[in-house]
Residue, then its C-alpha position, 0 to 999 in steps of 0.5 A: m212204345n209207339i207203333e213204329q217201335r212196336l213194328q220194328l220189334l216184331e220185324d226184328k223177332e221175325a228176322i231172328r226166327t227166320i235165321k233159326h228156323y230156315n237158315y239154321c235148322h232147315c239148311i243144316d238138315r239139307t246139308v246133312a242130307g247131302e245138299g252141300a250148298a245149303i249151308d251157304e245160306l247160313l254162313p253169311l249170318l254168322a258173326d265174325d266172332i261167333v262162339a258155339d258151345f255144344t254139349g260134349l264138344p270143344l268150344m268153337q270160336g270164330r266164323e271159320e271154325v264154326s262154319n267148318f263144324f256146321a258144313h263138315g262136322v255135323p254131317a260127320f256125326l249124322s246121316y239124317c236129322q230133322h231139327r224141330v225148334t219150338n217155344d221160342v223166347i226172343r228178347v230184343d234190346g236195340d242191336n242185341a237180342t237173345g233167343l231160347w229154343y227147345i230142340d227135338c231132333p230125330a236123327v241117324f247117327r253115323e258109325g264112328n262119330p264121337t258120341g258113340k251112338v249108332g243108328s236111329g236116335f234122338i237129340g233134345g234139349r235147348y239152344e240159348e243164343e245171342y244175336r247182334r244186328e250188324g249193318g242192319i242184318w241180324k247175325l248169330a253171335k253165340i249158340t249154346a246147345l244144351l243137349d239133354i238127350e243124345s240117345e239111340f232109340q233103344e234108350n229113348w228118354q230114360s236117362a235124360k237130365q236137364l242141363f243148365t251149363n256145359r262148363 
């Protein structure tokens, strides 16, 4: 690999990290906190044919359905969240890439959400993602959230199990 190729690889990985850390985590946290316009910083970076697969939820397909979930569904589940993603493993292959991230997310579950959890809690697991470069811009094409832990703080991690697939 020559220096230009190495530099491009680093730039590609950094662009993907920015999508995950800022456009996804930070903007969803701000949206849940009531800053509705924050989600607008993520939505243009979703591929038209994006697929979202979150543990315990129906499979979501297409930008419209996934955008609606991020803008309205997540805030209906949570009144507070603080996404923390770590241990990123990003692999780039031309205009396609994959990302693996660990997620630790303190949260406050809203009453009446589909998880049945209420109050202060924790969400933990992994994101397995696919990215695609379209018109020179990296976009999120698939997000699989393998959520090993969704618990109220009274439970903590005593019932945690590592998931390897949702389906």
